[in-house]
C-alpha positions as CSV (number, residue, x, y, z in Angstrom):
1,M,20.1,-66.9,-172.1
2,R,21.2,-66.6,-175.7
3,D,24.1,-64.3,-176.6
4,P,22.0,-61.8,-178.8
5,S,19.6,-61.3,-175.9
6,I,22.5,-60.7,-173.5
7,R,24.0,-58.1,-175.8
8,R,20.7,-56.2,-176.1
9,I,20.3,-56.2,-172.3
10,H,23.9,-55.0,-171.9
11,E,23.3,-52.2,-174.4
12,A,20.2,-51.1,-172.7
13,Y,21.8,-51.2,-169.3
14,V,24.9,-49.2,-170.0
15,T,23.0,-46.6,-172.0
16,G,20.3,-46.2,-169.3
17,Q,17.5,-47.4,-171.5
18,R,14.6,-49.8,-170.7
19,F,14.6,-53.2,-172.2
20,A,11.6,-55.6,-171.9
21,G,13.3,-58.6,-173.2
22,G,14.8,-59.8,-169.9
23,V,17.2,-58.9,-167.2
24,P,20.8,-60.1,-166.4
25,R,21.4,-62.6,-163.7
26,D,21.5,-61.1,-160.2
27,V,25.2,-61.6,-159.8
28,I,25.8,-59.8,-163.1
29,S,23.4,-56.9,-162.5
30,A,24.9,-56.3,-159.1
31,S,28.4,-56.3,-160.6
32,W,27.4,-53.9,-163.4
33,R,26.0,-51.5,-160.8
34,R,29.2,-51.7,-158.7
35,C,31.4,-51.2,-161.8
36,L,29.4,-48.3,-163.3
37,D,29.2,-46.6,-159.9
38,A,33.0,-46.9,-159.7
39,G,33.4,-45.2,-163.1
40,I,34.3,-48.2,-165.2
41,D,34.0,-47.3,-168.9
42,P,32.3,-50.1,-171.0
43,E,34.5,-49.0,-173.9
44,S,37.8,-49.7,-172.0
45,H,40.2,-51.9,-173.9
46,E,42.6,-53.7,-171.7
47,A,43.6,-54.4,-168.1
48,P,46.2,-52.1,-166.4
49,L,49.7,-53.4,-165.9
50,V,50.8,-53.3,-162.2
51,Y,53.9,-55.5,-162.2
52,D,56.6,-55.7,-164.9
53,E,58.7,-58.7,-165.6
54,G,61.5,-57.6,-163.3
55,V,59.4,-58.0,-160.1
56,I,56.7,-60.6,-161.0
57,G,59.0,-63.6,-160.3
58,E,59.7,-62.4,-156.7
59,I,56.0,-61.7,-156.1
60,R,55.0,-65.1,-157.3
61,S,57.5,-67.0,-155.2
62,A,56.4,-65.2,-152.1
63,H,52.7,-65.9,-152.7
64,A,51.0,-68.8,-150.8
65,L,49.5,-70.3,-153.9
66,S,52.9,-70.8,-155.5
67,A,53.2,-74.1,-153.6
68,L,49.9,-75.3,-155.1
69,L,50.8,-74.6,-158.7
70,P,51.4,-78.3,-159.5
71,M,48.0,-79.2,-158.2
72,F,46.3,-76.5,-160.3
73,R,48.2,-77.7,-163.4
74,Q,47.2,-81.3,-162.8
75,T,43.6,-80.4,-162.2
76,L,42.9,-77.7,-164.8
77,L,45.7,-77.2,-167.3
78,Q,45.0,-80.3,-169.4
79,V,41.3,-79.4,-169.7
80,A,42.1,-75.8,-170.5
81,D,44.5,-76.9,-173.3
82,E,42.1,-79.4,-174.8
83,T,39.2,-77.0,-174.8
84,A,41.2,-74.0,-176.2
85,Q,41.2,-72.0,-172.9
86,A,43.7,-70.6,-170.5
87,M,44.3,-71.2,-166.8
88,V,44.8,-68.0,-164.8
89,I,45.8,-67.6,-161.2
90,T,45.7,-64.3,-159.4
91,N,46.4,-62.8,-156.0
92,A,43.7,-61.4,-153.7
93,V,43.3,-58.1,-155.6
94,G,43.1,-59.7,-159.1
95,D,46.7,-59.3,-160.2
96,V,47.6,-62.2,-162.6
97,L,50.5,-64.2,-161.3
98,W,50.4,-67.2,-163.5
99,R,48.8,-67.9,-166.9
100,E,49.1,-71.1,-168.9
101,G,47.1,-72.9,-171.5
102,H,46.3,-73.1,-175.2
103,R,48.8,-71.1,-177.2
104,Q,46.4,-69.5,-179.6
105,V,44.2,-68.4,-176.7
106,L,47.2,-67.0,-174.9
107,R,48.1,-64.9,-178.0
108,R,44.5,-63.5,-178.0
109,A,44.7,-62.9,-174.3
110,D,47.8,-60.8,-174.7
111,R,45.7,-58.2,-176.6
112,I,43.4,-57.6,-173.7
113,G,46.0,-57.8,-170.9
114,L,45.0,-61.2,-169.6
115,A,48.6,-62.0,-168.8
116,E,51.1,-62.0,-165.9
117,G,51.3,-58.6,-164.1
118,F,48.0,-57.2,-165.2
119,R,45.1,-56.5,-162.8
120,W,41.7,-58.1,-163.4
121,S,39.7,-56.8,-160.4
122,E,36.3,-55.3,-161.0
123,P,37.5,-51.7,-160.3
124,A,40.2,-52.3,-163.0
125,V,38.3,-53.8,-165.9
126,G,34.7,-54.2,-164.8
127,T,32.6,-57.4,-164.6
128,N,34.7,-60.5,-165.3
129,G,35.1,-64.0,-163.9
130,I,38.1,-63.1,-161.8
131,G,37.1,-59.7,-160.4
132,T,33.5,-60.7,-159.8
133,A,34.5,-63.9,-158.0
134,L,36.9,-61.9,-155.8
135,A,34.2,-59.3,-155.1
136,T,31.5,-61.8,-154.2
137,G,33.7,-64.4,-152.6
138,R,31.9,-67.1,-154.7
139,A,32.7,-69.1,-157.8
140,T,31.4,-67.1,-160.8
141,H,31.1,-67.5,-164.5
142,V,30.8,-64.5,-166.8
143,Y,29.7,-65.2,-170.4
144,S,30.1,-63.0,-173.4
145,A,28.1,-59.7,-173.1
146,E,27.8,-60.3,-169.3
147,H,31.2,-58.7,-169.3
148,L,30.8,-54.9,-168.8
149,A,33.6,-54.0,-171.2
150,R,32.6,-54.6,-174.8
151,V,36.1,-55.8,-175.7
152,L,35.5,-58.9,-173.5
153,H,32.2,-59.9,-175.2
154,E,34.0,-62.6,-177.2
155,W,35.2,-64.2,-174.0
156,S,33.9,-66.4,-171.3
157,C,35.6,-66.8,-167.9
158,T,35.0,-68.8,-164.7
159,G,36.7,-67.9,-161.5
160,A,36.6,-69.2,-158.0
161,P,38.3,-67.5,-154.9
162,V,40.7,-69.5,-152.7
163,I,40.2,-68.8,-149.0
164,D,43.1,-68.9,-146.6
165,P,42.0,-71.3,-143.8
166,D,44.5,-69.6,-141.5
167,T,43.1,-66.0,-141.7
168,G,39.7,-66.5,-143.4
169,Q,40.8,-64.0,-146.0
170,I,40.8,-64.5,-149.8
171,L,44.3,-65.5,-151.1
172,G,43.6,-65.3,-154.8
173,C,41.5,-66.6,-157.6
174,V,41.8,-69.5,-160.0
175,D,40.2,-69.0,-163.4
176,I,39.5,-70.7,-166.7
177,S,39.1,-68.2,-169.6
178,G,38.5,-68.7,-173.4
179,A,36.3,-67.9,-176.3
180,A,32.6,-67.4,-175.4
181,D,31.6,-70.5,-177.5
182,S,34.1,-72.7,-175.6
183,L,32.3,-72.4,-172.2
184,H,31.4,-75.9,-171.0
185,P,28.6,-76.5,-168.4
186,A,31.0,-78.4,-166.2
187,T,33.6,-75.6,-166.1
188,V,32.2,-73.9,-163.1
189,A,32.1,-77.1,-161.1
190,L,35.7,-77.9,-162.2
191,V,37.1,-74.6,-161.2
192,R,35.2,-74.6,-157.9
193,A,36.6,-78.1,-157.2
194,A,40.1,-76.9,-157.9
195,A,39.7,-74.0,-155.4
196,R,38.3,-76.4,-152.7
197,L,41.2,-78.8,-153.3
198,A,43.6,-75.8,-152.8
199,E,41.9,-74.9,-149.6
200,S,42.1,-78.5,-148.3
201,D,45.8,-78.6,-149.1
202,L,46.3,-75.3,-147.3
203,T,44.4,-76.6,-144.3
204,L,46.6,-79.6,-144.1
205,R,49.7,-77.4,-144.3
206,M,48.3,-75.1,-141.6
207,R,47.6,-78.0,-139.2
208,E,51.2,-79.3,-139.7
209,R,52.5,-75.8,-138.9
210,D,50.3,-75.7,-135.8
211,E,51.6,-79.1,-134.6
212,R,55.2,-78.0,-135.1
213,L,54.6,-74.9,-133.1
214,R,52.9,-76.8,-130.3
215,S,55.8,-79.4,-130.2
216,R,58.5,-76.6,-129.9
217,H,56.8,-74.4,-127.3
218,D,55.1,-75.2,-124.1
219,A,51.5,-74.1,-124.0
220,T,50.7,-74.9,-120.4
221,G,50.2,-72.3,-117.6
222,P,48.2,-69.1,-117.5
223,G,48.3,-68.1,-121.1
224,A,47.9,-69.3,-124.7
225,L,49.9,-70.3,-127.7
226,V,49.0,-68.2,-130.7
227,T,49.9,-68.4,-134.4
228,L,51.3,-65.4,-136.3
229,S,47.8,-64.7,-137.6
230,G,46.3,-64.7,-134.1
231,R,44.7,-68.2,-134.0
232,V,44.7,-69.7,-130.5
233,I,46.1,-73.3,-130.8
234,G,47.0,-74.2,-127.3
235,G,46.7,-73.2,-123.6
236,D,43.8,-71.1,-122.5
237,L,41.2,-71.8,-125.1
238,S,38.7,-69.7,-123.3
239,L,40.2,-66.8,-125.2
240,G,38.3,-68.0,-128.2
241,P,39.5,-69.3,-131.6
242,R,41.3,-66.1,-132.5
243,V,42.7,-62.9,-130.9
244,R,43.4,-59.6,-132.7
245,L,47.1,-59.0,-132.3
246,P,48.3,-55.4,-132.2
247,E,50.5,-54.1,-134.9
248,S,53.1,-53.0,-132.4
249,G,53.8,-53.2,-128.6
250,E,54.2,-56.0,-126.1
251,R,50.7,-55.9,-124.5
252,L,47.4,-57.1,-125.7
253,L,44.1,-56.0,-124.1
254,L,41.6,-59.0,-124.2
255,S,37.9,-58.6,-124.8
256,D,37.2,-59.3,-121.0
257,G,39.5,-56.5,-119.9
258,R,42.5,-58.7,-119.0
259,V,46.0,-57.8,-120.1
260,A,48.3,-60.3,-121.8
261,L,52.0,-59.9,-122.4
262,I,53.0,-60.9,-125.9
263,E,56.2,-63.0,-126.1
264,P,57.4,-63.5,-129.7
265,L,58.5,-67.0,-130.6
266,G,59.6,-66.5,-134.2
267,D,56.9,-68.8,-135.7
268,G,54.2,-67.7,-133.3
269,Y,53.5,-66.0,-129.9
270,R,52.9,-66.9,-126.3
271,L,50.4,-64.8,-124.5
272,C,51.1,-64.6,-120.8
273,L,48.0,-63.5,-118.9
274,T,48.5,-60.9,-116.1
275,A,46.3,-60.1,-113.1
276,S,45.8,-56.5,-114.2
277,R,42.9,-55.2,-116.2
278,A,42.8,-52.1,-118.4
279,T,40.4,-49.9,-120.2
280,S,40.2,-50.2,-124.0
281,Q,41.9,-47.6,-126.0
282,L,40.3,-46.3,-129.2
283,T,42.2,-43.9,-131.5
284,L,40.5,-42.3,-134.5
285,T,42.2,-41.0,-137.7
286,V,39.7,-39.0,-139.7
287,L,41.4,-35.8,-140.8
288,G,42.2,-35.5,-144.5
289,V,42.0,-39.2,-145.2
290,H,40.1,-40.9,-148.0
291,Q,39.9,-44.1,-146.0
292,P,39.4,-43.4,-142.2
293,Y,40.7,-45.9,-139.7
294,A,40.9,-46.6,-136.0
295,Y,43.3,-48.3,-133.6
296,L,41.6,-50.4,-130.9
297,N,44.2,-51.5,-128.3
298,G,46.9,-51.2,-131.0
299,A,45.1,-53.1,-133.7
300,R,44.4,-51.1,-136.8
301,I,40.7,-51.3,-138.0
302,P,39.7,-49.8,-141.4
303,L,36.4,-47.9,-141.1
304,S,33.6,-47.4,-143.6
305,L,32.6,-43.8,-144.0
306,R,29.4,-44.4,-142.1
307,H,31.1,-46.1,-139.2
308,A,33.7,-43.3,-139.1
309,E,30.9,-40.7,-139.0
310,I,29.2,-42.5,-136.1
311,L,32.4,-42.8,-134.1
312,T,33.3,-39.2,-134.7
313,L,29.9,-38.1,-133.4
314,L,30.1,-40.4,-130.4
315,A,33.6,-39.2,-129.6
316,S,32.2,-35.6,-129.7
317,H,29.3,-36.5,-127.4
318,P,30.8,-38.5,-124.5
319,R,27.5,-38.6,-122.6
320,G,26.0,-40.5,-125.5
321,L,23.3,-40.1,-128.2
322,T,19.9,-41.7,-128.7
323,A,19.3,-43.5,-132.0
324,E,16.9,-40.7,-133.0
325,R,19.4,-38.0,-132.2
326,L,22.2,-39.8,-134.0
327,C,20.0,-40.4,-137.0
328,C,19.2,-36.6,-137.1
329,L,22.9,-35.7,-137.0
330,L,23.7,-38.1,-139.8
331,Y,20.7,-37.9,-142.1
332,G,18.8,-34.8,-141.1
333,D,15.0,-34.9,-140.7
334,G,14.6,-37.6,-143.3
335,G,16.6,-40.3,-141.5
336,N,15.3,-43.6,-140.1
337,P,16.5,-44.7,-136.7
338,V,16.2,-48.4,-137.8
339,T,19.1,-47.8,-140.2
340,I,21.2,-46.4,-137.4
341,R,20.5,-49.4,-135.1
342,A,21.6,-51.7,-137.9
343,E,24.9,-49.8,-138.4
344,I,25.6,-49.7,-134.7
345,H,25.0,-53.5,-134.5
346,R,27.7,-54.0,-137.1
347,L,30.0,-51.4,-135.5
348,R,29.7,-53.0,-132.1
349,A,30.7,-56.4,-133.5
350,Q,33.7,-54.8,-135.3
351,L,34.9,-53.0,-132.2
352,D,34.6,-55.8,-129.6
353,G,32.1,-54.1,-127.3
354,A,33.6,-50.6,-127.3
355,V,30.2,-49.1,-128.1
356,A,27.4,-49.3,-125.5
357,A,23.6,-48.8,-126.0
358,K,20.8,-46.8,-124.4
359,P,22.2,-44.3,-125.2
360,Y,24.8,-45.1,-127.8
361,R,28.2,-44.2,-126.3
362,L,31.8,-45.2,-126.3
363,T,32.9,-47.2,-123.3
364,C,36.6,-46.9,-123.8
365,E,39.3,-44.2,-123.6
366,V,39.0,-42.2,-126.8
367,S,41.5,-40.1,-128.7
368,G,41.6,-38.9,-132.2
369,D,43.4,-36.4,-134.5
370,F,40.4,-34.1,-134.7
371,L,40.0,-34.1,-130.9
372,E,43.7,-33.3,-130.4
373,V,43.5,-30.4,-132.9
374,R,40.5,-29.0,-131.1
375,Q,42.4,-29.2,-127.8
376,A,45.5,-27.7,-129.2
377,L,43.6,-24.8,-130.6
378,A,41.8,-24.3,-127.2
379,T,45.2,-24.2,-125.3
380,G,47.0,-22.0,-127.9
381,E,49.4,-24.8,-129.0
382,L,49.4,-23.7,-132.7
383,A,52.5,-25.7,-133.6
384,K,50.8,-28.9,-132.4
385,A,47.6,-28.0,-134.2
386,A,49.5,-27.3,-137.4
387,R,51.3,-30.7,-137.1
388,L,48.2,-32.7,-136.4
389,Y,45.8,-31.0,-138.9
390,Q,46.2,-33.1,-142.0
391,G,43.1,-31.8,-143.8
392,P,39.3,-31.6,-143.5
393,L,37.4,-33.8,-141.2
394,L,36.0,-36.8,-143.1
395,P,36.2,-35.0,-146.5
396,R,33.9,-37.4,-148.2
397,S,31.1,-37.1,-145.6
398,E,27.8,-35.4,-146.5
399,A,26.3,-36.0,-143.0
400,P,24.9,-32.6,-141.8
401,A,26.6,-32.7,-138.4
402,I,29.9,-33.8,-139.9
403,R,29.8,-31.0,-142.4
404,R,29.2,-28.5,-139.7
405,A,32.0,-29.8,-137.6
406,R,34.3,-29.9,-140.6
407,D,33.6,-26.3,-141.6
408,E,33.9,-25.1,-138.0
409,L,37.3,-26.8,-137.5
410,E,38.6,-25.6,-140.8
411,V,37.6,-22.0,-140.1
412,R,39.2,-22.2,-136.6
413,V,42.5,-23.7,-137.9
414,R,42.8,-21.2,-140.8
415,S,41.9,-18.2,-138.7
416,E,44.5,-19.1,-136.0
417,M,47.2,-19.9,-138.5
418,L,46.7,-16.6,-140.3
419,S,46.4,-14.5,-137.2
420,R,48.9,-16.0,-134.8
421,G,50.8,-18.9,-136.5
422,S,54.5,-18.9,-137.1
423,V,55.9,-19.3,-140.6
424,E,56.4,-23.1,-139.8
425,D,52.8,-23.4,-138.7
426,L,51.5,-21.6,-141.7
427,W,53.7,-23.6,-144.1
428,A,52.4,-26.9,-142.5
429,Y,48.8,-25.7,-143.1
430,A,49.7,-24.7,-146.7
431,Q,50.5,-28.4,-147.4
432,T,46.9,-29.6,-146.5
433,S,44.3,-30.1,-149.2
434,T,42.5,-26.9,-148.3
435,G,45.5,-24.7,-147.5
436,Q,47.4,-25.5,-150.8
437,D,44.8,-23.5,-152.8
438,D,44.4,-20.7,-150.3
439,A,45.7,-17.5,-151.9
440,E,45.8,-15.5,-148.6
441,V,47.9,-18.2,-146.9
442,H,50.5,-18.2,-149.7
443,E,50.5,-14.4,-149.8
444,R,51.3,-14.4,-146.1
445,L,54.0,-16.9,-146.6
446,V,55.6,-14.9,-149.4
447,T,55.8,-11.9,-147.1
448,M,57.1,-13.9,-144.1
449,L,59.7,-16.0,-145.8
450,P,63.1,-14.6,-146.9
451,D,63.9,-14.7,-150.6
452,A,66.7,-17.2,-150.1
453,D,64.3,-19.7,-148.5
454,Q,63.2,-22.4,-151.0
455,R,59.7,-22.2,-149.5
456,H,59.5,-18.6,-150.7
457,A,59.9,-19.7,-154.3
458,A,57.4,-22.5,-153.8
459,A,54.8,-20.3,-152.2
460,S,55.3,-17.7,-155.0
461,A,54.8,-20.3,-157.7
462,R,51.7,-21.7,-156.0
463,L,50.3,-18.2,-155.7
464,D,50.9,-17.6,-159.4
465,W,49.1,-20.8,-160.2
466,I,46.1,-19.9,-157.9
467,D,45.8,-16.4,-159.4
468,D,45.8,-17.9,-163.0
């Protein structure tokens, strides 16, 4: 697609107009949608600085790709220099850790923040070879006006993610960037090959570490030898290729209900299987948080908003919910149970069988901040309720049942704090996102707190701000 055509498509897309002259490539249109939905301004001028010179060196030396820098230089740097481009290497969130190449290109790159310490993720600068490759997990080239930000229309960039063979997670991105007219058809293949070479090198290093771990520690007997990332490399391989290690504690609940004791080895762990079995433990954190999460047997699991909504409703209905009823609670009368079944399928895979079907229900022991607040209010433990209530239930949710539960819990907490709460309870509530703008709460605090108490002055100042 020729550059003038891309520019006309870009102009029509970002201004919401219709253009009959063509459409952007699928990867580009999907990226534009993500970036515009995230509030990226096409008129933005440069990437944000996240690391200054005082810390970038330490961050680079600690990154797994630092050992592969000679290979990247040998593979890409000469080509980048000869074709008036720059080689850029980032971490997993798009922060530039290394940048080398043609001097004139580097000077131009400084003007847009394509330099060490600046962030080039999609949420930071919009569609670009680095951020879009990280977002999609695939090698991606972005040419001229395919960039969402107009200031980048004179550039072309090709990025490829590097996957850690140990964890399966993205380690970073390797990229070649330069003037739009310097894009060579072979650039994508070259950058992709460099990323695959890096992964091959990392795989070899991982296998060498595994062999050293096996040689130092006995893996025989009823148990398994496990790497720091949870890969099973010896012993009872029936545990599967990987176990999810808890963030803390000495016990691990396996998917079949068995309990394993975790013995730290420094460079790995030994799992010692016991004869006991235990029920899974699921703990939900959904009060006042933008990103809800759960702990399953000690392992932290980030939750999407929809999955957090489902788990909150299932935790509130221990006898279970049909797909139709759950759909109504989440979407109202216009929902489709097929959507719920698909979400439950993904959730069950994420939670290792903690969700059963027909009806949908939780099969493990469940606790959660909102359940504990409800219980504390029911038993009159206001100090506990004030301590646990960190804000509204799933504040971003628009699901009808969650909105009702959120409003009900907020009203109950506020009412109890105002009518029977101590000054400490009321002060704790005043720090939440809803309590901090509540004039009645701060009026009560002003009357309850002595003038010499620093909280009296803070409550008075907040009350003046609310009244204004």
